[in-house]
PyMOL Python script that loads the backbone (N, CA, C, O; Angstrom):
from pymol import cmd

cmd.read_pdbstr("""\
ATOM      1  N   UNK A   1      -6.653 -30.111  31.623  1.00  0.00           N
ATOM      2  CA  UNK A   1      -5.856 -30.138  32.840  1.00  0.00           C
ATOM      3  C   UNK A   1      -4.389 -29.993  32.446  1.00  0.00           C
ATOM      4  O   UNK A   1      -3.939 -30.575  31.459  1.00  0.00           O
ATOM      5  N   UNK A   2      -3.657 -29.216  33.227  1.00  0.00           N
ATOM      6  CA  UNK A   2      -2.248 -29.015  32.989  1.00  0.00           C
ATOM      7  C   UNK A   2      -1.435 -29.317  34.224  1.00  0.00           C
ATOM      8  O   UNK A   2      -1.961 -29.737  35.255  1.00  0.00           O
ATOM      9  N   UNK A   3      -0.142 -29.095  34.099  1.00  0.00           N
ATOM     10  CA  UNK A   3       0.795 -29.374  35.179  1.00  0.00           C
ATOM     11  C   UNK A   3       1.731 -28.191  35.367  1.00  0.00           C
ATOM     12  O   UNK A   3       1.921 -27.383  34.459  1.00  0.00           O
ATOM     13  N   UNK A   4       2.307 -28.101  36.547  1.00  0.00           N
ATOM     14  CA  UNK A   4       3.340 -27.124  36.845  1.00  0.00           C
ATOM     15  C   UNK A   4       4.389 -27.804  37.716  1.00  0.00           C
ATOM     16  O   UNK A   4       4.282 -28.996  38.000  1.00  0.00           O
ATOM     17  N   UNK A   5       5.395 -27.056  38.137  1.00  0.00           N
ATOM     18  CA  UNK A   5       6.465 -27.617  38.967  1.00  0.00           C
ATOM     19  C   UNK A   5       6.544 -26.856  40.280  1.00  0.00           C
ATOM     20  O   UNK A   5       6.534 -25.625  40.300  1.00  0.00           O
ATOM     21  N   UNK A   6       6.620 -27.598  41.373  1.00  0.00           N
ATOM     22  CA  UNK A   6       6.888 -27.027  42.687  1.00  0.00           C
ATOM     23  C   UNK A   6       8.347 -27.321  43.013  1.00  0.00           C
ATOM     24  O   UNK A   6       8.729 -28.478  43.187  1.00  0.00           O
ATOM     25  N   UNK A   7       9.161 -26.271  43.095  1.00  0.00           N
ATOM     26  CA  UNK A   7      10.575 -26.403  43.425  1.00  0.00           C
ATOM     27  C   UNK A   7      10.762 -26.207  44.923  1.00  0.00           C
ATOM     28  O   UNK A   7      10.194 -25.279  45.500  1.00  0.00           O
ATOM     29  N   UNK A   8      11.545 -27.063  45.557  1.00  0.00           N
ATOM     30  CA  UNK A   8      11.889 -26.941  46.978  1.00  0.00           C
ATOM     31  C   UNK A   8      13.403 -26.968  47.103  1.00  0.00           C
ATOM     32  O   UNK A   8      14.065 -27.843  46.544  1.00  0.00           O
ATOM     33  N   UNK A   9      13.945 -26.008  47.836  1.00  0.00           N
ATOM     34  CA  UNK A   9      15.387 -25.882  48.009  1.00  0.00           C
ATOM     35  C   UNK A   9      15.743 -26.133  49.465  1.00  0.00           C
ATOM     36  O   UNK A   9      15.172 -25.517  50.365  1.00  0.00           O
ATOM     37  N   UNK A  10      16.683 -27.034  49.694  1.00  0.00           N
ATOM     38  CA  UNK A  10      17.084 -27.424  51.042  1.00  0.00           C
ATOM     39  C   UNK A  10      18.574 -27.199  51.244  1.00  0.00           C
ATOM     40  O   UNK A  10      19.372 -27.360  50.321  1.00  0.00           O
ATOM     41  N   UNK A  11      18.937 -26.826  52.464  1.00  0.00           N
ATOM     42  CA  UNK A  11      20.334 -26.766  52.873  1.00  0.00           C
ATOM     43  C   UNK A  11      20.620 -28.027  53.678  1.00  0.00           C
ATOM     44  O   UNK A  11      19.851 -28.388  54.569  1.00  0.00           O
ATOM     45  N   UNK A  12      21.728 -28.697  53.364  1.00  0.00           N
ATOM     46  CA  UNK A  12      22.131 -29.903  54.076  1.00  0.00           C
ATOM     47  C   UNK A  12      23.055 -29.495  55.216  1.00  0.00           C
ATOM     48  O   UNK A  12      24.098 -28.881  54.991  1.00  0.00           O
ATOM     49  N   UNK A  13      22.664 -29.841  56.447  1.00  0.00           N
ATOM     50  CA  UNK A  13      23.465 -29.546  57.636  1.00  0.00           C
ATOM     51  C   UNK A  13      23.631 -30.862  58.389  1.00  0.00           C
ATOM     52  O   UNK A  13      22.699 -31.344  59.033  1.00  0.00           O
ATOM     53  N   UNK A  14      24.817 -31.428  58.299  1.00  0.00           N
ATOM     54  CA  UNK A  14      25.040 -32.732  58.924  1.00  0.00           C
ATOM     55  C   UNK A  14      24.170 -33.776  58.263  1.00  0.00           C
ATOM     56  O   UNK A  14      24.254 -33.985  57.053  1.00  0.00           O
ATOM     57  N   UNK A  15      23.337 -34.431  59.047  1.00  0.00           N
ATOM     58  CA  UNK A  15      22.425 -35.455  58.534  1.00  0.00           C
ATOM     59  C   UNK A  15      21.029 -34.904  58.246  1.00  0.00           C
ATOM     60  O   UNK A  15      20.136 -35.658  57.860  1.00  0.00           O
ATOM     61  N   UNK A  16      20.833 -33.603  58.430  1.00  0.00           N
ATOM     62  CA  UNK A  16      19.510 -33.003  58.280  1.00  0.00           C
ATOM     63  C   UNK A  16      19.433 -32.093  57.059  1.00  0.00           C
ATOM     64  O   UNK A  16      20.428 -31.508  56.629  1.00  0.00           O
ATOM     65  N   UNK A  17      18.224 -31.990  56.513  1.00  0.00           N
ATOM     66  CA  UNK A  17      17.948 -31.069  55.415  1.00  0.00           C
ATOM     67  C   UNK A  17      16.957 -30.022  55.914  1.00  0.00           C
ATOM     68  O   UNK A  17      15.889 -30.361  56.422  1.00  0.00           O
ATOM     69  N   UNK A  18      17.317 -28.752  55.766  1.00  0.00           N
ATOM     70  CA  UNK A  18      16.466 -27.643  56.211  1.00  0.00           C
ATOM     71  C   UNK A  18      15.908 -26.916  54.986  1.00  0.00           C
ATOM     72  O   UNK A  18      16.660 -26.475  54.117  1.00  0.00           O
ATOM     73  N   UNK A  19      14.579 -26.797  54.931  1.00  0.00           N
ATOM     74  CA  UNK A  19      13.932 -26.112  53.821  1.00  0.00           C
ATOM     75  C   UNK A  19      14.331 -24.639  53.815  1.00  0.00           C
ATOM     76  O   UNK A  19      14.190 -23.943  54.821  1.00  0.00           O
ATOM     77  N   UNK A  20      14.826 -24.175  52.678  1.00  0.00           N
ATOM     78  CA  UNK A  20      15.199 -22.771  52.516  1.00  0.00           C
ATOM     79  C   UNK A  20      14.064 -21.997  51.846  1.00  0.00           C
ATOM     80  O   UNK A  20      13.684 -20.917  52.298  1.00  0.00           O
ATOM     81  N   UNK A  21      13.526 -22.566  50.758  1.00  0.00           N
ATOM     82  CA  UNK A  21      12.516 -21.845  49.984  1.00  0.00           C
ATOM     83  C   UNK A  21      11.733 -22.824  49.117  1.00  0.00           C
ATOM     84  O   UNK A  21      12.225 -23.899  48.773  1.00  0.00           O
ATOM     85  N   UNK A  22      10.508 -22.437  48.771  1.00  0.00           N
ATOM     86  CA  UNK A  22       9.691 -23.177  47.809  1.00  0.00           C
ATOM     87  C   UNK A  22       9.163 -22.186  46.785  1.00  0.00           C
ATOM     88  O   UNK A  22       8.884 -21.029  47.100  1.00  0.00           O
ATOM     89  N   UNK A  23       9.034 -22.661  45.564  1.00  0.00           N
ATOM     90  CA  UNK A  23       8.577 -21.796  44.480  1.00  0.00           C
ATOM     91  C   UNK A  23       7.747 -22.621  43.500  1.00  0.00           C
ATOM     92  O   UNK A  23       8.192 -23.671  43.036  1.00  0.00           O
ATOM     93  N   UNK A  24       6.543 -22.149  43.185  1.00  0.00           N
ATOM     94  CA  UNK A  24       5.711 -22.823  42.187  1.00  0.00           C
ATOM     95  C   UNK A  24       5.854 -22.078  40.866  1.00  0.00           C
ATOM     96  O   UNK A  24       5.591 -20.878  40.785  1.00  0.00           O
ATOM     97  N   UNK A  25       6.266 -22.792  39.851  1.00  0.00           N
ATOM     98  CA  UNK A  25       6.441 -22.211  38.526  1.00  0.00           C
ATOM     99  C   UNK A  25       5.092 -21.712  38.000  1.00  0.00           C
ATOM    100  O   UNK A  25       4.124 -22.473  37.990  1.00  0.00           O
ATOM    101  N   UNK A  26       5.007 -20.449  37.564  1.00  0.00           N
ATOM    102  CA  UNK A  26       3.710 -19.893  37.152  1.00  0.00           C
ATOM    103  C   UNK A  26       3.347 -20.243  35.703  1.00  0.00           C
ATOM    104  O   UNK A  26       3.080 -19.356  34.892  1.00  0.00           O
ATOM    105  N   UNK A  27       3.341 -21.539  35.388  1.00  0.00           N
ATOM    106  CA  UNK A  27       2.975 -21.987  34.046  1.00  0.00           C
ATOM    107  C   UNK A  27       2.026 -23.172  34.141  1.00  0.00           C
ATOM    108  O   UNK A  27       1.928 -23.831  35.177  1.00  0.00           O
ATOM    109  N   UNK A  28       1.337 -23.426  33.049  1.00  0.00           N
ATOM    110  CA  UNK A  28       0.471 -24.602  32.932  1.00  0.00           C
ATOM    111  C   UNK A  28       0.863 -25.286  31.628  1.00  0.00           C
ATOM    112  O   UNK A  28       0.593 -24.777  30.540  1.00  0.00           O
ATOM    113  N   UNK A  29       1.501 -26.443  31.753  1.00  0.00           N
ATOM    114  CA  UNK A  29       2.055 -27.136  30.590  1.00  0.00           C
ATOM    115  C   UNK A  29       1.677 -28.605  30.606  1.00  0.00           C
ATOM    116  O   UNK A  29       1.096 -29.109  31.568  1.00  0.00           O
ATOM    117  N   UNK A  30       2.022 -29.282  29.514  1.00  0.00           N
ATOM    118  CA  UNK A  30       1.900 -30.735  29.477  1.00  0.00           C
ATOM    119  C   UNK A  30       3.004 -31.331  30.346  1.00  0.00           C
ATOM    120  O   UNK A  30       4.083 -30.753  30.468  1.00  0.00           O
ATOM    121  N   UNK A  31       2.738 -32.460  30.935  1.00  0.00           N
ATOM    122  CA  UNK A  31       3.695 -33.116  31.822  1.00  0.00           C
ATOM    123  C   UNK A  31       5.011 -33.419  31.094  1.00  0.00           C
ATOM    124  O   UNK A  31       6.087 -33.238  31.662  1.00  0.00           O
ATOM    125  N   UNK A  32       4.929 -33.871  29.860  1.00  0.00           N
ATOM    126  CA  UNK A  32       6.118 -34.221  29.088  1.00  0.00           C
ATOM    127  C   UNK A  32       7.018 -33.007  28.859  1.00  0.00           C
ATOM    128  O   UNK A  32       8.242 -33.131  28.879  1.00  0.00           O
ATOM    129  N   UNK A  33       6.422 -31.844  28.645  1.00  0.00           N
ATOM    130  CA  UNK A  33       7.202 -30.615  28.448  1.00  0.00           C
ATOM    131  C   UNK A  33       7.973 -30.251  29.711  1.00  0.00           C
ATOM    132  O   UNK A  33       9.123 -29.817  29.639  1.00  0.00           O
ATOM    133  N   UNK A  34       7.341 -30.429  30.863  1.00  0.00           N
ATOM    134  CA  UNK A  34       8.004 -30.109  32.130  1.00  0.00           C
ATOM    135  C   UNK A  34       9.123 -31.104  32.428  1.00  0.00           C
ATOM    136  O   UNK A  34      10.164 -30.720  32.962  1.00  0.00           O
ATOM    137  N   UNK A  35       8.921 -32.380  32.087  1.00  0.00           N
ATOM    138  CA  UNK A  35       9.984 -33.374  32.270  1.00  0.00           C
ATOM    139  C   UNK A  35      11.196 -33.016  31.419  1.00  0.00           C
ATOM    140  O   UNK A  35      12.332 -33.122  31.879  1.00  0.00           O
ATOM    141  N   UNK A  36      10.958 -32.592  30.177  1.00  0.00           N
ATOM    142  CA  UNK A  36      12.046 -32.172  29.293  1.00  0.00           C
ATOM    143  C   UNK A  36      12.786 -30.973  29.879  1.00  0.00           C
ATOM    144  O   UNK A  36      14.016 -30.930  29.847  1.00  0.00           O
ATOM    145  N   UNK A  37      12.052 -30.006  30.410  1.00  0.00           N
ATOM    146  CA  UNK A  37      12.664 -28.834  31.043  1.00  0.00           C
ATOM    147  C   UNK A  37      13.572 -29.248  32.198  1.00  0.00           C
ATOM    148  O   UNK A  37      14.690 -28.747  32.317  1.00  0.00           O
ATOM    149  N   UNK A  38      13.098 -30.157  33.048  1.00  0.00           N
ATOM    150  CA  UNK A  38      13.901 -30.603  34.190  1.00  0.00           C
ATOM    151  C   UNK A  38      15.159 -31.331  33.736  1.00  0.00           C
ATOM    152  O   UNK A  38      16.226 -31.138  34.318  1.00  0.00           O
ATOM    153  N   UNK A  39      15.053 -32.155  32.716  1.00  0.00           N
ATOM    154  CA  UNK A  39      16.225 -32.858  32.184  1.00  0.00           C
ATOM    155  C   UNK A  39      17.243 -31.854  31.661  1.00  0.00           C
ATOM    156  O   UNK A  39      18.441 -32.004  31.901  1.00  0.00           O
ATOM    157  N   UNK A  40      16.779 -30.830  30.949  1.00  0.00           N
ATOM    158  CA  UNK A  40      17.670 -29.789  30.425  1.00  0.00           C
ATOM    159  C   UNK A  40      18.359 -29.015  31.544  1.00  0.00           C
ATOM    160  O   UNK A  40      19.444 -28.471  31.337  1.00  0.00           O
ATOM    161  N   UNK A  41      17.743 -28.956  32.730  1.00  0.00           N
ATOM    162  CA  UNK A  41      18.320 -28.247  33.873  1.00  0.00           C
ATOM    163  C   UNK A  41      19.115 -29.181  34.791  1.00  0.00           C
ATOM    164  O   UNK A  41      19.434 -28.816  35.922  1.00  0.00           O
ATOM    165  N   UNK A  42      19.432 -30.380  34.304  1.00  0.00           N
ATOM    166  CA  UNK A  42      20.249 -31.378  35.015  1.00  0.00           C
ATOM    167  C   UNK A  42      19.575 -32.002  36.229  1.00  0.00           C
ATOM    168  O   UNK A  42      20.255 -32.543  37.100  1.00  0.00           O
ATOM    169  N   UNK A  43      18.254 -31.934  36.299  1.00  0.00           N
ATOM    170  CA  UNK A  43      17.535 -32.661  37.343  1.00  0.00           C
ATOM    171  C   UNK A  43      17.488 -34.129  36.944  1.00  0.00           C
ATOM    172  O   UNK A  43      17.420 -34.453  35.759  1.00  0.00           O
ATOM    173  N   UNK A  44      17.525 -35.008  37.926  1.00  0.00           N
ATOM    174  CA  UNK A  44      17.478 -36.455  37.703  1.00  0.00           C
ATOM    175  C   UNK A  44      16.184 -37.008  38.278  1.00  0.00           C
ATOM    176  O   UNK A  44      15.695 -36.538  39.306  1.00  0.00           O
ATOM    177  N   UNK A  45      15.637 -38.009  37.605  1.00  0.00           N
ATOM    178  CA  UNK A  45      14.444 -38.688  38.089  1.00  0.00           C
ATOM    179  C   UNK A  45      14.799 -39.415  39.375  1.00  0.00           C
ATOM    180  O   UNK A  45      15.779 -40.160  39.412  1.00  0.00           O
ATOM    181  N   UNK A  46      14.013 -39.210  40.441  1.00  0.00           N
ATOM    182  CA  UNK A  46      14.336 -39.766  41.759  1.00  0.00           C
ATOM    183  C   UNK A  46      13.663 -41.112  42.001  1.00  0.00           C
ATOM    184  O   UNK A  46      14.134 -41.882  42.838  1.00  0.00           O
ATOM    185  N   UNK A  47      12.606 -41.411  41.313  1.00  0.00           N
ATOM    186  CA  UNK A  47      11.974 -42.703  41.520  1.00  0.00           C
ATOM    187  C   UNK A  47      10.489 -42.618  41.772  1.00  0.00           C
ATOM    188  O   UNK A  47       9.743 -43.525  41.402  1.00  0.00           O
ATOM    189  N   UNK A  48      10.054 -41.558  42.389  1.00  0.00           N
ATOM    190  CA  UNK A  48       8.623 -41.321  42.513  1.00  0.00           C
ATOM    191  C   UNK A  48       8.129 -40.919  41.126  1.00  0.00           C
ATOM    192  O   UNK A  48       8.916 -40.436  40.312  1.00  0.00           O
ATOM    193  N   UNK A  49       6.874 -41.105  40.851  1.00  0.00           N
ATOM    194  CA  UNK A  49       6.329 -40.832  39.521  1.00  0.00           C
ATOM    195  C   UNK A  49       6.648 -39.412  39.047  1.00  0.00           C
ATOM    196  O   UNK A  49       6.981 -39.215  37.878  1.00  0.00           O
ATOM    197  N   UNK A  50       6.551 -38.435  39.926  1.00  0.00           N
ATOM    198  CA  UNK A  50       6.705 -37.036  39.518  1.00  0.00           C
ATOM    199  C   UNK A  50       7.769 -36.279  40.305  1.00  0.00           C
ATOM    200  O   UNK A  50       7.699 -35.053  40.396  1.00  0.00           O
ATOM    201  N   UNK A  51       8.739 -36.964  40.868  1.00  0.00           N
ATOM    202  CA  UNK A  51       9.750 -36.324  41.708  1.00  0.00           C
ATOM    203  C   UNK A  51      11.111 -36.352  41.021  1.00  0.00           C
ATOM    204  O   UNK A  51      11.592 -37.402  40.595  1.00  0.00           O
ATOM    205  N   UNK A  52      11.716 -35.170  40.927  1.00  0.00           N
ATOM    206  CA  UNK A  52      13.018 -35.001  40.284  1.00  0.00           C
ATOM    207  C   UNK A  52      13.909 -34.220  41.240  1.00  0.00           C
ATOM    208  O   UNK A  52      13.402 -33.559  42.147  1.00  0.00           O
ATOM    209  N   UNK A  53      15.228 -34.282  41.056  1.00  0.00           N
ATOM    210  CA  UNK A  53      16.085 -33.501  41.918  1.00  0.00           C
ATOM    211  C   UNK A  53      17.558 -33.667  41.629  1.00  0.00           C
ATOM    212  O   UNK A  53      17.955 -34.447  40.764  1.00  0.00           O
ATOM    213  N   UNK A  54      18.361 -32.924  42.364  1.00  0.00           N
ATOM    214  CA  UNK A  54      19.808 -33.112  42.390  1.00  0.00           C
ATOM    215  C   UNK A  54      20.335 -32.593  43.709  1.00  0.00           C
ATOM    216  O   UNK A  54      19.673 -31.816  44.398  1.00  0.00           O
ATOM    217  N   UNK A  55      21.539 -33.034  44.053  1.00  0.00           N
ATOM    218  CA  UNK A  55      22.112 -32.695  45.351  1.00  0.00           C
ATOM    219  C   UNK A  55      23.600 -32.418  45.203  1.00  0.00           C
ATOM    220  O   UNK A  55      24.306 -33.080  44.441  1.00  0.00           O
ATOM    221  N   UNK A  56      24.057 -31.419  45.954  1.00  0.00           N
ATOM    222  CA  UNK A  56      25.486 -31.174  46.111  1.00  0.00           C
ATOM    223  C   UNK A  56      25.818 -31.500  47.558  1.00  0.00           C
ATOM    224  O   UNK A  56      24.967 -32.002  48.291  1.00  0.00           O
ATOM    225  N   UNK A  57      27.033 -31.223  47.973  1.00  0.00           N
ATOM    226  CA  UNK A  57      27.403 -31.522  49.360  1.00  0.00           C
ATOM    227  C   UNK A  57      26.665 -30.632  50.364  1.00  0.00           C
ATOM    228  O   UNK A  57      26.510 -31.018  51.522  1.00  0.00           O
ATOM    229  N   UNK A  58      26.208 -29.448  49.939  1.00  0.00           N
ATOM    230  CA  UNK A  58      25.568 -28.513  50.873  1.00  0.00           C
ATOM    231  C   UNK A  58      24.106 -28.211  50.573  1.00  0.00           C
ATOM    232  O   UNK A  58      23.402 -27.677  51.430  1.00  0.00           O
ATOM    233  N   UNK A  59      23.639 -28.543  49.374  1.00  0.00           N
ATOM    234  CA  UNK A  59      22.274 -28.190  48.990  1.00  0.00           C
ATOM    235  C   UNK A  59      21.589 -29.334  48.250  1.00  0.00           C
ATOM    236  O   UNK A  59      22.239 -30.175  47.629  1.00  0.00           O
ATOM    237  N   UNK A  60      20.255 -29.344  48.334  1.00  0.00           N
ATOM    238  CA  UNK A  60      19.445 -30.324  47.622  1.00  0.00           C
ATOM    239  C   UNK A  60      18.276 -29.576  46.988  1.00  0.00           C
ATOM    240  O   UNK A  60      17.594 -28.796  47.652  1.00  0.00           O
ATOM    241  N   UNK A  61      18.054 -29.818  45.715  1.00  0.00           N
ATOM    242  CA  UNK A  61      16.944 -29.204  44.991  1.00  0.00           C
ATOM    243  C   UNK A  61      15.985 -30.305  44.570  1.00  0.00           C
ATOM    244  O   UNK A  61      16.388 -31.288  43.948  1.00  0.00           O
ATOM    245  N   UNK A  62      14.717 -30.136  44.910  1.00  0.00           N
ATOM    246  CA  UNK A  62      13.682 -31.099  44.563  1.00  0.00           C
ATOM    247  C   UNK A  62      12.647 -30.391  43.694  1.00  0.00           C
ATOM    248  O   UNK A  62      12.239 -29.268  43.989  1.00  0.00           O
ATOM    249  N   UNK A  63      12.229 -31.056  42.628  1.00  0.00           N
ATOM    250  CA  UNK A  63      11.182 -30.529  41.756  1.00  0.00           C
ATOM    251  C   UNK A  63      10.080 -31.572  41.659  1.00  0.00           C
ATOM    252  O   UNK A  63      10.325 -32.714  41.269  1.00  0.00           O
ATOM    253  N   UNK A  64       8.871 -31.174  42.013  1.00  0.00           N
ATOM    254  CA  UNK A  64       7.733 -32.083  41.942  1.00  0.00           C
ATOM    255  C   UNK A  64       6.756 -31.569  40.889  1.00  0.00           C
ATOM    256  O   UNK A  64       6.292 -30.432  40.965  1.00  0.00           O
ATOM    257  N   UNK A  65       6.450 -32.408  39.914  1.00  0.00           N
ATOM    258  CA  UNK A  65       5.463 -32.051  38.901  1.00  0.00           C
ATOM    259  C   UNK A  65       4.086 -32.290  39.513  1.00  0.00           C
ATOM    260  O   UNK A  65       3.762 -33.397  39.943  1.00  0.00           O
ATOM    261  N   UNK A  66       3.284 -31.225  39.542  1.00  0.00           N
ATOM    262  CA  UNK A  66       1.970 -31.323  40.187  1.00  0.00           C
ATOM    263  C   UNK A  66       0.864 -30.927  39.209  1.00  0.00           C
ATOM    264  O   UNK A  66       1.068 -30.103  38.318  1.00  0.00           O
ATOM    265  N   UNK A  67      -0.314 -31.533  39.397  1.00  0.00           N
ATOM    266  CA  UNK A  67      -1.482 -31.207  38.579  1.00  0.00           C
ATOM    267  C   UNK A  67      -2.043 -29.861  38.994  1.00  0.00           C
ATOM    268  O   UNK A  67      -2.078 -29.517  40.176  1.00  0.00           O
ATOM    269  N   UNK A  68      -2.477 -29.110  38.001  1.00  0.00           N
ATOM    270  CA  UNK A  68      -3.234 -27.890  38.262  1.00  0.00           C
ATOM    271  C   UNK A  68      -4.689 -28.264  38.057  1.00  0.00           C
ATOM    272  O   UNK A  68      -5.110 -28.585  36.946  1.00  0.00           O
ATOM    273  N   UNK A  69      -5.443 -28.222  39.125  1.00  0.00           N
ATOM    274  CA  UNK A  69      -6.853 -28.601  39.065  1.00  0.00           C
ATOM    275  C   UNK A  69      -7.643 -27.535  38.327  1.00  0.00           C
ATOM    276  O   UNK A  69      -7.390 -26.339  38.474  1.00  0.00           O
ATOM    277  N   UNK A  70      -8.599 -27.985  37.535  1.00  0.00           N
ATOM    278  CA  UNK A  70      -9.484 -27.063  36.824  1.00  0.00           C
ATOM    279  C   UNK A  70     -10.377 -26.359  37.832  1.00  0.00           C
ATOM    280  O   UNK A  70     -10.717 -26.914  38.877  1.00  0.00           O
ATOM    281  N   UNK A  71     -10.745 -25.152  37.508  1.00  0.00           N
ATOM    282  CA  UNK A  71     -11.658 -24.391  38.364  1.00  0.00           C
ATOM    283  C   UNK A  71     -13.008 -25.100  38.371  1.00  0.00           C
ATOM    284  O   UNK A  71     -13.605 -25.309  37.315  1.00  0.00           O
ATOM    285  N   UNK A  72     -13.487 -25.467  39.545  1.00  0.00           N
ATOM    286  CA  UNK A  72     -14.733 -26.233  39.652  1.00  0.00           C
ATOM    287  C   UNK A  72     -15.981 -25.361  39.527  1.00  0.00           C
ATOM    288  O   UNK A  72     -17.088 -25.886  39.416  1.00  0.00           O
ATOM    289  N   UNK A  73     -15.818 -24.045  39.543  1.00  0.00           N
ATOM    290  CA  UNK A  73     -16.976 -23.155  39.419  1.00  0.00           C
ATOM    291  C   UNK A  73     -17.483 -23.155  37.980  1.00  0.00           C
ATOM    292  O   UNK A  73     -16.689 -23.170  37.039  1.00  0.00           O
ATOM    293  N   UNK A  74     -18.775 -23.139  37.814  1.00  0.00           N
ATOM    294  CA  UNK A  74     -19.377 -23.089  36.483  1.00  0.00           C
ATOM    295  C   UNK A  74     -20.137 -21.783  36.332  1.00  0.00           C
ATOM    296  O   UNK A  74     -20.771 -21.295  37.268  1.00  0.00           O
ATOM    297  N   UNK A  75     -20.055 -21.231  35.124  1.00  0.00           N
ATOM    298  CA  UNK A  75     -20.832 -20.013  34.850  1.00  0.00           C
ATOM    299  C   UNK A  75     -22.301 -20.386  34.736  1.00  0.00           C
ATOM    300  O   UNK A  75     -22.639 -21.398  34.122  1.00  0.00           O
ATOM    301  N   UNK A  76     -23.166 -19.590  35.316  1.00  0.00           N
ATOM    302  CA  UNK A  76     -24.605 -19.882  35.257  1.00  0.00           C
ATOM    303  C   UNK A  76     -25.334 -18.824  34.481  1.00  0.00           C
ATOM    304  O   UNK A  76     -26.553 -18.902  34.326  1.00  0.00           O
TER     305      UNK A  76
END
""", "prot")
cmd.dss("prot")
cmd.show_as("cartoon", "prot")
cmd.util.cbc("prot")
cmd.orient("prot")
């Protein structure tokens, strides 16, 4: 089993955040490798087990480390 990152980009308008785009990183890695990547990109741990992010005055970027489920089909 591996992990990937789901990135979500939001625009901050007043007190509201509007989703601009989402992108799933097309890789399958160990969780620790993805955490290192996020740290290198200046993402901060937010408090949830797998939620990272950063915010400016106008934008918020969230990165969620998610499990990639194994294919449940078996060859017969």
